[in-house]
GULUMKE-945292 format. One record per atom (N, C-alpha, C, O): residue number from 1; residue in three letters; atom name; x, y, z. Coordinates in steps of 0.001 Angstrom, whole numbers. Layout:
N
rec nr: NUM | rest: ALA | atom: CA | x: X | y: Y | z: Z;
...
END
This chain:
77
rec nr: 1 | rest: MET | atom: N | x: 113736 | y: 82546 | z: 76686;
rec nr: 1 | rest: MET | atom: CA | x: 112439 | y: 83053 | z: 76510;
rec nr: 1 | rest: MET | atom: C | x: 111326 | y: 82369 | z: 77397;
rec nr: 1 | rest: MET | atom: O | x: 111145 | y: 81158 | z: 77517;
rec nr: 2 | rest: ALA | atom: N | x: 110590 | y: 83431 | z: 78018;
rec nr: 2 | rest: ALA | atom: CA | x: 109729 | y: 83037 | z: 78841;
rec nr: 2 | rest: ALA | atom: C | x: 108508 | y: 82291 | z: 78120;
rec nr: 2 | rest: ALA | atom: O | x: 108243 | y: 82584 | z: 76954;
rec nr: 3 | rest: THR | atom: N | x: 107805 | y: 81383 | z: 78773;
rec nr: 3 | rest: THR | atom: CA | x: 106740 | y: 80829 | z: 78169;
rec nr: 3 | rest: THR | atom: C | x: 105569 | y: 81390 | z: 78653;
rec nr: 3 | rest: THR | atom: O | x: 105609 | y: 82036 | z: 79700;
rec nr: 4 | rest: PHE | atom: N | x: 104336 | y: 81212 | z: 77931;
rec nr: 4 | rest: PHE | atom: CA | x: 103044 | y: 81699 | z: 78342;
rec nr: 4 | rest: PHE | atom: C | x: 102648 | y: 81446 | z: 79731;
rec nr: 4 | rest: PHE | atom: O | x: 102040 | y: 82274 | z: 80410;
rec nr: 5 | rest: LYS | atom: N | x: 103035 | y: 80184 | z: 80176;
rec nr: 5 | rest: LYS | atom: CA | x: 102624 | y: 79883 | z: 81561;
rec nr: 5 | rest: LYS | atom: C | x: 103635 | y: 80606 | z: 82658;
rec nr: 5 | rest: LYS | atom: O | x: 103211 | y: 80929 | z: 83768;
rec nr: 6 | rest: GLN | atom: N | x: 104668 | y: 80778 | z: 82355;
rec nr: 6 | rest: GLN | atom: CA | x: 105516 | y: 81483 | z: 83267;
rec nr: 6 | rest: GLN | atom: C | x: 105231 | y: 83068 | z: 83329;
rec nr: 6 | rest: GLN | atom: O | x: 105288 | y: 83700 | z: 84384;
rec nr: 7 | rest: ASP | atom: N | x: 104968 | y: 83548 | z: 82280;
rec nr: 7 | rest: ASP | atom: CA | x: 104464 | y: 84873 | z: 82351;
rec nr: 7 | rest: ASP | atom: C | x: 103144 | y: 85111 | z: 83074;
rec nr: 7 | rest: ASP | atom: O | x: 103001 | y: 86106 | z: 83783;
rec nr: 8 | rest: THR | atom: N | x: 102146 | y: 84180 | z: 82898;
rec nr: 8 | rest: THR | atom: CA | x: 100916 | y: 84224 | z: 83570;
rec nr: 8 | rest: THR | atom: C | x: 101180 | y: 84150 | z: 84930;
rec nr: 8 | rest: THR | atom: O | x: 100671 | y: 84959 | z: 85705;
rec nr: 9 | rest: CYS | atom: N | x: 102056 | y: 83106 | z: 85369;
rec nr: 9 | rest: CYS | atom: CA | x: 102262 | y: 82981 | z: 86862;
rec nr: 9 | rest: CYS | atom: C | x: 102938 | y: 84237 | z: 87509;
rec nr: 9 | rest: CYS | atom: O | x: 102710 | y: 84602 | z: 88663;
rec nr: 10 | rest: GLU | atom: N | x: 103711 | y: 84798 | z: 86725;
rec nr: 10 | rest: GLU | atom: CA | x: 104497 | y: 86069 | z: 87220;
rec nr: 10 | rest: GLU | atom: C | x: 103367 | y: 87076 | z: 87459;
rec nr: 10 | rest: GLU | atom: O | x: 103258 | y: 87624 | z: 88557;
rec nr: 11 | rest: LYS | atom: N | x: 102482 | y: 87342 | z: 86397;
rec nr: 11 | rest: LYS | atom: CA | x: 101548 | y: 88398 | z: 86507;
rec nr: 11 | rest: LYS | atom: C | x: 100464 | y: 88285 | z: 87798;
rec nr: 11 | rest: LYS | atom: O | x: 100096 | y: 89221 | z: 88508;
rec nr: 12 | rest: VAL | atom: N | x: 100038 | y: 86791 | z: 87904;
rec nr: 12 | rest: VAL | atom: CA | x: 99243 | y: 86451 | z: 89159;
rec nr: 12 | rest: VAL | atom: C | x: 99931 | y: 86824 | z: 90319;
rec nr: 12 | rest: VAL | atom: O | x: 99408 | y: 87534 | z: 91178;
rec nr: 13 | rest: LYS | atom: N | x: 101151 | y: 86360 | z: 90402;
rec nr: 13 | rest: LYS | atom: CA | x: 101922 | y: 86579 | z: 91739;
rec nr: 13 | rest: LYS | atom: C | x: 101995 | y: 88099 | z: 91975;
rec nr: 13 | rest: LYS | atom: O | x: 101745 | y: 88491 | z: 93115;
rec nr: 14 | rest: LYS | atom: N | x: 102297 | y: 88966 | z: 91061;
rec nr: 14 | rest: LYS | atom: CA | x: 102374 | y: 90324 | z: 91079;
rec nr: 14 | rest: LYS | atom: C | x: 101099 | y: 90928 | z: 91475;
rec nr: 14 | rest: LYS | atom: O | x: 101109 | y: 91881 | z: 92254;
rec nr: 15 | rest: ALA | atom: N | x: 99886 | y: 90411 | z: 90961;
rec nr: 15 | rest: ALA | atom: CA | x: 98648 | y: 91068 | z: 91335;
rec nr: 15 | rest: ALA | atom: C | x: 98039 | y: 90755 | z: 92827;
rec nr: 15 | rest: ALA | atom: O | x: 97246 | y: 91427 | z: 93488;
rec nr: 16 | rest: LEU | atom: N | x: 98632 | y: 89597 | z: 93111;
rec nr: 16 | rest: LEU | atom: CA | x: 98227 | y: 89031 | z: 94562;
rec nr: 16 | rest: LEU | atom: C | x: 99197 | y: 89928 | z: 95665;
rec nr: 16 | rest: LEU | atom: O | x: 98860 | y: 90143 | z: 96829;
rec nr: 17 | rest: GLN | atom: N | x: 100176 | y: 90289 | z: 95183;
rec nr: 17 | rest: GLN | atom: CA | x: 101189 | y: 91009 | z: 96247;
rec nr: 17 | rest: GLN | atom: C | x: 100832 | y: 92467 | z: 96292;
rec nr: 17 | rest: GLN | atom: O | x: 100944 | y: 93156 | z: 95277;
rec nr: 18 | rest: PRO | atom: N | x: 100345 | y: 93033 | z: 97593;
rec nr: 18 | rest: PRO | atom: CA | x: 100182 | y: 94288 | z: 97789;
rec nr: 18 | rest: PRO | atom: C | x: 101364 | y: 95076 | z: 97400;
rec nr: 18 | rest: PRO | atom: O | x: 102482 | y: 94588 | z: 97567;
rec nr: 19 | rest: GLU | atom: N | x: 101185 | y: 96498 | z: 96790;
rec nr: 19 | rest: GLU | atom: CA | x: 102292 | y: 97596 | z: 96449;
rec nr: 19 | rest: GLU | atom: C | x: 103354 | y: 97710 | z: 97586;
rec nr: 19 | rest: GLU | atom: O | x: 104576 | y: 97630 | z: 97455;
rec nr: 20 | rest: TRP | atom: N | x: 102639 | y: 97914 | z: 98728;
rec nr: 20 | rest: TRP | atom: CA | x: 103447 | y: 98326 | z: 99841;
rec nr: 20 | rest: TRP | atom: C | x: 104376 | y: 97102 | z: 100351;
rec nr: 20 | rest: TRP | atom: O | x: 105339 | y: 97494 | z: 101010;
rec nr: 21 | rest: LEU | atom: N | x: 104291 | y: 95788 | z: 100193;
rec nr: 21 | rest: LEU | atom: CA | x: 104807 | y: 94716 | z: 100681;
rec nr: 21 | rest: LEU | atom: C | x: 106252 | y: 94656 | z: 100537;
rec nr: 21 | rest: LEU | atom: O | x: 107003 | y: 94317 | z: 101451;
rec nr: 22 | rest: LYS | atom: N | x: 106702 | y: 95061 | z: 99135;
rec nr: 22 | rest: LYS | atom: CA | x: 108261 | y: 95044 | z: 98924;
rec nr: 22 | rest: LYS | atom: C | x: 109009 | y: 95971 | z: 99922;
rec nr: 22 | rest: LYS | atom: O | x: 110057 | y: 95656 | z: 100485;
rec nr: 23 | rest: SER | atom: N | x: 108355 | y: 97151 | z: 100076;
rec nr: 23 | rest: SER | atom: CA | x: 108999 | y: 98199 | z: 100763;
rec nr: 23 | rest: SER | atom: C | x: 109000 | y: 97614 | z: 102155;
rec nr: 23 | rest: SER | atom: O | x: 110102 | y: 97465 | z: 102685;
rec nr: 24 | rest: PHE | atom: N | x: 107963 | y: 97279 | z: 102790;
rec nr: 24 | rest: PHE | atom: CA | x: 107839 | y: 96786 | z: 104018;
rec nr: 24 | rest: PHE | atom: C | x: 108783 | y: 95677 | z: 104369;
rec nr: 24 | rest: PHE | atom: O | x: 109228 | y: 95671 | z: 105516;
rec nr: 25 | rest: LEU | atom: N | x: 109112 | y: 94828 | z: 103613;
rec nr: 25 | rest: LEU | atom: CA | x: 110055 | y: 93724 | z: 103737;
rec nr: 25 | rest: LEU | atom: C | x: 111611 | y: 94370 | z: 103897;
rec nr: 25 | rest: LEU | atom: O | x: 112456 | y: 93773 | z: 104565;
rec nr: 26 | rest: LYS | atom: N | x: 111840 | y: 95367 | z: 103368;
rec nr: 26 | rest: LYS | atom: CA | x: 113239 | y: 95970 | z: 103414;
rec nr: 26 | rest: LYS | atom: C | x: 113368 | y: 96783 | z: 104429;
rec nr: 26 | rest: LYS | atom: O | x: 114474 | y: 97317 | z: 104512;
rec nr: 27 | rest: LYS | atom: N | x: 112389 | y: 97120 | z: 105439;
rec nr: 27 | rest: LYS | atom: CA | x: 112519 | y: 97935 | z: 106413;
rec nr: 27 | rest: LYS | atom: C | x: 113108 | y: 97161 | z: 107749;
rec nr: 27 | rest: LYS | atom: O | x: 113079 | y: 95930 | z: 107775;
rec nr: 28 | rest: THR | atom: N | x: 113709 | y: 98013 | z: 108995;
rec nr: 28 | rest: THR | atom: CA | x: 114108 | y: 97426 | z: 110001;
rec nr: 28 | rest: THR | atom: C | x: 113116 | y: 97894 | z: 111006;
rec nr: 28 | rest: THR | atom: O | x: 112740 | y: 99066 | z: 111007;
rec nr: 29 | rest: PHE | atom: N | x: 112683 | y: 97025 | z: 111856;
rec nr: 29 | rest: PHE | atom: CA | x: 111875 | y: 97440 | z: 112948;
rec nr: 29 | rest: PHE | atom: C | x: 112634 | y: 96960 | z: 114318;
rec nr: 29 | rest: PHE | atom: O | x: 113375 | y: 95976 | z: 114321;
rec nr: 30 | rest: PHE | atom: N | x: 112408 | y: 97651 | z: 115330;
rec nr: 30 | rest: PHE | atom: CA | x: 112561 | y: 97243 | z: 116920;
rec nr: 30 | rest: PHE | atom: C | x: 114211 | y: 97675 | z: 117026;
rec nr: 30 | rest: PHE | atom: O | x: 114620 | y: 97809 | z: 118180;
rec nr: 31 | rest: GLY | atom: N | x: 115032 | y: 97866 | z: 116109;
rec nr: 31 | rest: GLY | atom: CA | x: 116350 | y: 98073 | z: 116359;
rec nr: 31 | rest: GLY | atom: C | x: 116637 | y: 99619 | z: 116440;
rec nr: 31 | rest: GLY | atom: O | x: 117772 | y: 99913 | z: 116814;
rec nr: 32 | rest: SER | atom: N | x: 115841 | y: 100567 | z: 116168;
rec nr: 32 | rest: SER | atom: CA | x: 116045 | y: 101901 | z: 116349;
rec nr: 32 | rest: SER | atom: C | x: 114871 | y: 102629 | z: 116835;
rec nr: 32 | rest: SER | atom: O | x: 113751 | y: 102125 | z: 116743;
rec nr: 33 | rest: SER | atom: N | x: 115047 | y: 103693 | z: 117306;
rec nr: 33 | rest: SER | atom: CA | x: 114012 | y: 104466 | z: 117857;
rec nr: 33 | rest: SER | atom: C | x: 113544 | y: 105545 | z: 116944;
rec nr: 33 | rest: SER | atom: O | x: 114284 | y: 105907 | z: 116030;
rec nr: 34 | rest: CYS | atom: N | x: 112336 | y: 106104 | z: 117123;
rec nr: 34 | rest: CYS | atom: CA | x: 111812 | y: 107272 | z: 116305;
rec nr: 34 | rest: CYS | atom: C | x: 112617 | y: 108511 | z: 116410;
rec nr: 34 | rest: CYS | atom: O | x: 112914 | y: 108939 | z: 117525;
rec nr: 35 | rest: ALA | atom: N | x: 112994 | y: 109121 | z: 115323;
rec nr: 35 | rest: ALA | atom: CA | x: 113654 | y: 110454 | z: 115222;
rec nr: 35 | rest: ALA | atom: C | x: 112779 | y: 111582 | z: 115569;
rec nr: 35 | rest: ALA | atom: O | x: 113233 | y: 112671 | z: 115919;
rec nr: 36 | rest: THR | atom: N | x: 111629 | y: 111345 | z: 115480;
rec nr: 36 | rest: THR | atom: CA | x: 110624 | y: 112456 | z: 115707;
rec nr: 36 | rest: THR | atom: C | x: 110274 | y: 112555 | z: 117063;
rec nr: 36 | rest: THR | atom: O | x: 110221 | y: 113700 | z: 117512;
rec nr: 37 | rest: HIS | atom: N | x: 109985 | y: 111484 | z: 117934;
rec nr: 37 | rest: HIS | atom: CA | x: 109662 | y: 111530 | z: 119297;
rec nr: 37 | rest: HIS | atom: C | x: 110884 | y: 110953 | z: 120255;
rec nr: 37 | rest: HIS | atom: O | x: 111357 | y: 109831 | z: 120075;
rec nr: 38 | rest: ALA | atom: N | x: 111278 | y: 111732 | z: 121155;
rec nr: 38 | rest: ALA | atom: CA | x: 112064 | y: 111474 | z: 122321;
rec nr: 38 | rest: ALA | atom: C | x: 111597 | y: 110826 | z: 123310;
rec nr: 38 | rest: ALA | atom: O | x: 112367 | y: 110392 | z: 124166;
rec nr: 39 | rest: ALA | atom: N | x: 110196 | y: 110626 | z: 123392;
rec nr: 39 | rest: ALA | atom: CA | x: 109547 | y: 110034 | z: 124339;
rec nr: 39 | rest: ALA | atom: C | x: 110145 | y: 108540 | z: 124684;
rec nr: 39 | rest: ALA | atom: O | x: 110955 | y: 107954 | z: 123967;
rec nr: 40 | rest: LEU | atom: N | x: 109573 | y: 108008 | z: 125970;
rec nr: 40 | rest: LEU | atom: CA | x: 109774 | y: 106571 | z: 126044;
rec nr: 40 | rest: LEU | atom: C | x: 108931 | y: 105746 | z: 125348;
rec nr: 40 | rest: LEU | atom: O | x: 107844 | y: 106201 | z: 124991;
rec nr: 41 | rest: LYS | atom: N | x: 109247 | y: 104555 | z: 125075;
rec nr: 41 | rest: LYS | atom: CA | x: 108603 | y: 103844 | z: 124300;
rec nr: 41 | rest: LYS | atom: C | x: 108269 | y: 104097 | z: 122914;
rec nr: 41 | rest: LYS | atom: O | x: 107187 | y: 103813 | z: 122402;
rec nr: 42 | rest: ASN | atom: N | x: 109398 | y: 104728 | z: 122244;
rec nr: 42 | rest: ASN | atom: CA | x: 109274 | y: 105281 | z: 120887;
rec nr: 42 | rest: ASN | atom: C | x: 109899 | y: 104321 | z: 119879;
rec nr: 42 | rest: ASN | atom: O | x: 110497 | y: 104767 | z: 118900;
rec nr: 43 | rest: GLU | atom: N | x: 109764 | y: 102916 | z: 120117;
rec nr: 43 | rest: GLU | atom: CA | x: 110414 | y: 101944 | z: 119297;
rec nr: 43 | rest: GLU | atom: C | x: 109536 | y: 101846 | z: 117999;
rec nr: 43 | rest: GLU | atom: O | x: 108316 | y: 102001 | z: 118045;
rec nr: 44 | rest: LEU | atom: N | x: 110132 | y: 101614 | z: 116986;
rec nr: 44 | rest: LEU | atom: CA | x: 109480 | y: 101513 | z: 115540;
rec nr: 44 | rest: LEU | atom: C | x: 108873 | y: 100189 | z: 115581;
rec nr: 44 | rest: LEU | atom: O | x: 109575 | y: 99211 | z: 115325;
rec nr: 45 | rest: ASN | atom: N | x: 107554 | y: 100046 | z: 115897;
rec nr: 45 | rest: ASN | atom: CA | x: 106905 | y: 98883 | z: 115897;
rec nr: 45 | rest: ASN | atom: C | x: 105599 | y: 98858 | z: 115075;
rec nr: 45 | rest: ASN | atom: O | x: 104762 | y: 97959 | z: 115155;
rec nr: 46 | rest: ARG | atom: N | x: 105516 | y: 99923 | z: 114288;
rec nr: 46 | rest: ARG | atom: CA | x: 104324 | y: 99976 | z: 113553;
rec nr: 46 | rest: ARG | atom: C | x: 104932 | y: 100425 | z: 112060;
rec nr: 46 | rest: ARG | atom: O | x: 106056 | y: 100878 | z: 111840;
rec nr: 47 | rest: TYR | atom: N | x: 103871 | y: 100170 | z: 111111;
rec nr: 47 | rest: TYR | atom: CA | x: 104241 | y: 100441 | z: 109649;
rec nr: 47 | rest: TYR | atom: C | x: 103080 | y: 101202 | z: 109229;
rec nr: 47 | rest: TYR | atom: O | x: 101945 | y: 100838 | z: 109538;
rec nr: 48 | rest: CYS | atom: N | x: 103329 | y: 102339 | z: 108477;
rec nr: 48 | rest: CYS | atom: CA | x: 102340 | y: 103198 | z: 107829;
rec nr: 48 | rest: CYS | atom: C | x: 102109 | y: 102669 | z: 106540;
rec nr: 48 | rest: CYS | atom: O | x: 102983 | y: 103031 | z: 105753;
rec nr: 49 | rest: ILE | atom: N | x: 101240 | y: 101938 | z: 106042;
rec nr: 49 | rest: ILE | atom: CA | x: 101096 | y: 101502 | z: 104705;
rec nr: 49 | rest: ILE | atom: C | x: 100843 | y: 102646 | z: 103650;
rec nr: 49 | rest: ILE | atom: O | x: 101263 | y: 102557 | z: 102496;
rec nr: 50 | rest: THR | atom: N | x: 100159 | y: 103679 | z: 104100;
rec nr: 50 | rest: THR | atom: CA | x: 99978 | y: 104992 | z: 103342;
rec nr: 50 | rest: THR | atom: C | x: 101305 | y: 105619 | z: 102893;
rec nr: 50 | rest: THR | atom: O | x: 101507 | y: 105950 | z: 101724;
rec nr: 51 | rest: CYS | atom: N | x: 102225 | y: 105768 | z: 103911;
rec nr: 51 | rest: CYS | atom: CA | x: 103398 | y: 106355 | z: 103714;
rec nr: 51 | rest: CYS | atom: C | x: 104492 | y: 105582 | z: 103462;
rec nr: 51 | rest: CYS | atom: O | x: 105570 | y: 106101 | z: 103173;
rec nr: 52 | rest: THR | atom: N | x: 104315 | y: 104201 | z: 103550;
rec nr: 52 | rest: THR | atom: CA | x: 105370 | y: 103107 | z: 103389;
rec nr: 52 | rest: THR | atom: C | x: 106654 | y: 103374 | z: 104194;
rec nr: 52 | rest: THR | atom: O | x: 107781 | y: 103359 | z: 103700;
rec nr: 53 | rest: GLU | atom: N | x: 106358 | y: 103629 | z: 105530;
rec nr: 53 | rest: GLU | atom: CA | x: 107459 | y: 103892 | z: 106488;
rec nr: 53 | rest: GLU | atom: C | x: 107229 | y: 103207 | z: 107828;
rec nr: 53 | rest: GLU | atom: O | x: 106068 | y: 102915 | z: 108114;
rec nr: 54 | rest: PRO | atom: N | x: 108259 | y: 102907 | z: 108723;
rec nr: 54 | rest: PRO | atom: CA | x: 108194 | y: 102355 | z: 109946;
rec nr: 54 | rest: PRO | atom: C | x: 107923 | y: 103579 | z: 110813;
rec nr: 54 | rest: PRO | atom: O | x: 108505 | y: 104642 | z: 110599;
rec nr: 55 | rest: ILE | atom: N | x: 107023 | y: 103419 | z: 111804;
rec nr: 55 | rest: ILE | atom: CA | x: 106722 | y: 104675 | z: 112722;
rec nr: 55 | rest: ILE | atom: C | x: 106492 | y: 103986 | z: 114192;
rec nr: 55 | rest: ILE | atom: O | x: 106323 | y: 102776 | z: 114339;
rec nr: 56 | rest: CYS | atom: N | x: 106514 | y: 104980 | z: 115299;
rec nr: 56 | rest: CYS | atom: CA | x: 106489 | y: 104710 | z: 116534;
rec nr: 56 | rest: CYS | atom: C | x: 104867 | y: 104772 | z: 116894;
rec nr: 56 | rest: CYS | atom: O | x: 104038 | y: 105207 | z: 116095;
rec nr: 57 | rest: GLN | atom: N | x: 104534 | y: 104262 | z: 118250;
rec nr: 57 | rest: GLN | atom: CA | x: 103178 | y: 104511 | z: 118657;
rec nr: 57 | rest: GLN | atom: C | x: 102680 | y: 105905 | z: 118826;
rec nr: 57 | rest: GLN | atom: O | x: 101483 | y: 106195 | z: 118848;
rec nr: 58 | rest: HIS | atom: N | x: 103615 | y: 106712 | z: 118937;
rec nr: 58 | rest: HIS | atom: CA | x: 103176 | y: 108124 | z: 119099;
rec nr: 58 | rest: HIS | atom: C | x: 102963 | y: 108819 | z: 117669;
rec nr: 58 | rest: HIS | atom: O | x: 102153 | y: 109728 | z: 117487;
rec nr: 59 | rest: CYS | atom: N | x: 103723 | y: 108322 | z: 116763;
rec nr: 59 | rest: CYS | atom: CA | x: 103371 | y: 108795 | z: 115267;
rec nr: 59 | rest: CYS | atom: C | x: 102039 | y: 108091 | z: 114836;
rec nr: 59 | rest: CYS | atom: O | x: 101218 | y: 108602 | z: 114075;
rec nr: 60 | rest: ALA | atom: N | x: 101941 | y: 107024 | z: 115337;
rec nr: 60 | rest: ALA | atom: CA | x: 100634 | y: 106318 | z: 114707;
rec nr: 60 | rest: ALA | atom: C | x: 99333 | y: 106966 | z: 115336;
rec nr: 60 | rest: ALA | atom: O | x: 98211 | y: 106792 | z: 114860;
rec nr: 61 | rest: SER | atom: N | x: 99594 | y: 107701 | z: 116412;
rec nr: 61 | rest: SER | atom: CA | x: 98143 | y: 108096 | z: 117079;
rec nr: 61 | rest: SER | atom: C | x: 98226 | y: 109639 | z: 116737;
rec nr: 61 | rest: SER | atom: O | x: 97309 | y: 110399 | z: 117050;
rec nr: 62 | rest: GLY | atom: N | x: 99359 | y: 110066 | z: 116084;
rec nr: 62 | rest: GLY | atom: CA | x: 99295 | y: 111621 | z: 115766;
rec nr: 62 | rest: GLY | atom: C | x: 98489 | y: 112246 | z: 114655;
rec nr: 62 | rest: GLY | atom: O | x: 97758 | y: 111437 | z: 114085;
rec nr: 63 | rest: SER | atom: N | x: 98447 | y: 113322 | z: 114265;
rec nr: 63 | rest: SER | atom: CA | x: 97642 | y: 113834 | z: 113261;
rec nr: 63 | rest: SER | atom: C | x: 98125 | y: 113374 | z: 111883;
rec nr: 63 | rest: SER | atom: O | x: 97322 | y: 113073 | z: 111000;
rec nr: 64 | rest: LYS | atom: N | x: 99306 | y: 113331 | z: 111733;
rec nr: 64 | rest: LYS | atom: CA | x: 100139 | y: 113013 | z: 110419;
rec nr: 64 | rest: LYS | atom: C | x: 99437 | y: 111382 | z: 109907;
rec nr: 64 | rest: LYS | atom: O | x: 98916 | y: 111196 | z: 108807;
rec nr: 65 | rest: HIS | atom: N | x: 99553 | y: 110527 | z: 110784;
rec nr: 65 | rest: HIS | atom: CA | x: 99281 | y: 109116 | z: 110395;
rec nr: 65 | rest: HIS | atom: C | x: 98000 | y: 108750 | z: 110940;
rec nr: 65 | rest: HIS | atom: O | x: 97545 | y: 107631 | z: 110701;
rec nr: 66 | rest: GLY | atom: N | x: 97337 | y: 109629 | z: 111688;
rec nr: 66 | rest: GLY | atom: CA | x: 96083 | y: 109059 | z: 112309;
rec nr: 66 | rest: GLY | atom: C | x: 94963 | y: 108598 | z: 111471;
rec nr: 66 | rest: GLY | atom: O | x: 94293 | y: 107625 | z: 111816;
rec nr: 67 | rest: PRO | atom: N | x: 94725 | y: 109264 | z: 110365;
rec nr: 67 | rest: PRO | atom: CA | x: 93793 | y: 108717 | z: 109143;
rec nr: 67 | rest: PRO | atom: C | x: 94465 | y: 107659 | z: 108266;
rec nr: 67 | rest: PRO | atom: O | x: 93768 | y: 107132 | z: 107399;
rec nr: 68 | rest: HIS | atom: N | x: 95741 | y: 107292 | z: 108397;
rec nr: 68 | rest: HIS | atom: CA | x: 96341 | y: 106257 | z: 107457;
rec nr: 68 | rest: HIS | atom: C | x: 96012 | y: 104998 | z: 107864;
rec nr: 68 | rest: HIS | atom: O | x: 95310 | y: 104821 | z: 108860;
rec nr: 69 | rest: LYS | atom: N | x: 96525 | y: 103925 | z: 107072;
rec nr: 69 | rest: LYS | atom: CA | x: 96405 | y: 102506 | z: 107320;
rec nr: 69 | rest: LYS | atom: C | x: 97758 | y: 102212 | z: 107944;
rec nr: 69 | rest: LYS | atom: O | x: 98831 | y: 102402 | z: 107371;
rec nr: 70 | rest: VAL | atom: N | x: 97612 | y: 101744 | z: 109138;
rec nr: 70 | rest: VAL | atom: CA | x: 98837 | y: 101273 | z: 110028;
rec nr: 70 | rest: VAL | atom: C | x: 98663 | y: 100101 | z: 110524;
rec nr: 70 | rest: VAL | atom: O | x: 97597 | y: 99833 | z: 111079;
rec nr: 71 | rest: ILE | atom: N | x: 99796 | y: 99071 | z: 110406;
rec nr: 71 | rest: ILE | atom: CA | x: 99810 | y: 97831 | z: 111171;
rec nr: 71 | rest: ILE | atom: C | x: 100781 | y: 97800 | z: 112231;
rec nr: 71 | rest: ILE | atom: O | x: 101829 | y: 98446 | z: 112225;
rec nr: 72 | rest: LYS | atom: N | x: 100418 | y: 97072 | z: 113089;
rec nr: 72 | rest: LYS | atom: CA | x: 101386 | y: 96827 | z: 114192;
rec nr: 72 | rest: LYS | atom: C | x: 102267 | y: 95659 | z: 113899;
rec nr: 72 | rest: LYS | atom: O | x: 101828 | y: 94665 | z: 113320;
rec nr: 73 | rest: ILE | atom: N | x: 103518 | y: 95770 | z: 114296;
rec nr: 73 | rest: ILE | atom: CA | x: 104494 | y: 94686 | z: 114157;
rec nr: 73 | rest: ILE | atom: C | x: 104782 | y: 94044 | z: 115399;
rec nr: 73 | rest: ILE | atom: O | x: 105036 | y: 94729 | z: 116389;
rec nr: 74 | rest: TYR | atom: N | x: 104768 | y: 92830 | z: 115443;
rec nr: 74 | rest: TYR | atom: CA | x: 104967 | y: 92125 | z: 116602;
rec nr: 74 | rest: TYR | atom: C | x: 106268 | y: 91213 | z: 116733;
rec nr: 74 | rest: TYR | atom: O | x: 106486 | y: 90435 | z: 115804;
rec nr: 75 | rest: ARG | atom: N | x: 107052 | y: 91240 | z: 117692;
rec nr: 75 | rest: ARG | atom: CA | x: 108308 | y: 90543 | z: 117835;
rec nr: 75 | rest: ARG | atom: C | x: 108130 | y: 89331 | z: 118618;
rec nr: 75 | rest: ARG | atom: O | x: 107778 | y: 89553 | z: 119776;
rec nr: 76 | rest: HIS | atom: N | x: 108286 | y: 88034 | z: 118282;
rec nr: 76 | rest: HIS | atom: CA | x: 108263 | y: 86915 | z: 119053;
rec nr: 76 | rest: HIS | atom: C | x: 109785 | y: 86429 | z: 119389;
rec nr: 76 | rest: HIS | atom: O | x: 110710 | y: 86410 | z: 118577;
rec nr: 77 | rest: ARG | atom: N | x: 109838 | y: 86097 | z: 120564;
rec nr: 77 | rest: ARG | atom: CA | x: 111287 | y: 85583 | z: 121052;
rec nr: 77 | rest: ARG | atom: C | x: 111247 | y: 84115 | z: 121266;
rec nr: 77 | rest: ARG | atom: O | x: 112256 | y: 83518 | z: 121642;
END
């Protein structure tokens, strides 16, 4: 049985974690190309927070994701 302190810690941890983060951590970036755009440099290196899906630079500047919250993913080697 969980104690009051454990329950409180879990509630605080959940409140501090954005809703989209869990989905974001399950996604794969850089390993595949965008299925929508056949253009060069269509690597999945952005994440649309609104749609919770990885997107390419062409998707990010398009009409569908243009007004959405998008973050760019960087890969360090």
